[in-house]
C-alpha positions, 0 to 999 in steps of 0.5 A: 927715602929718608928725611930729616925733620924738625918739630918740638924743638928736636930733630928725628931721623923718618922714613916711611913707616916709622913711629916716632914719640915726639912732643904733644901735638894738638891734633886727634887721633886718626888725623894727619900731621904735615912737617914742613920743616924738613932739614935733609931729604934723600931719595936714594938718588940725590942728597938735598940739604937745606939752608936751613930748609929744603924747598917745597919738601914735607912729611906727612904722618898720621896721629896713632895715640896721645899719651904720657911718658913714665913719671920722672921724679925730681929730688932735691935734698940738703943735709943736716937742714930737714929739708927735702922736695920731692916732685914728680912730672909726666911729659905728654907725647904724641906717637905719629907713624910716618906715612909719605915723605 
C-alpha cells in the first residue's frame, strides 16, 4: 500500500510504518492526525490517480514528537562597506508515523 499526500505545501510518498518530518501541525504528541489530501493511491492491484484528489481516501498518522530542526545561518556581506548581517533560523517540525492508509 502506497500513497502520495500533500501537507504544508509539500508532497510526500508514504506507506504504513514510515516516519516523516513535516511542517509543524497543531497536534499533541500521541494524538492521531488525518491527511485527507491524497493525490495518489496504490494498493498493489489498482492505481488511483486523483484529479486533483482521490475521492474518499485518507491517510492516518500518529504524532511522535514536535521539535525544531538544526539552526540554519544566513549571512549577508558587502565588501569594502563594513556591512555584514548574520541571521539564524530554526524551522519547527512535527514527526509523524503513518499507521494506516
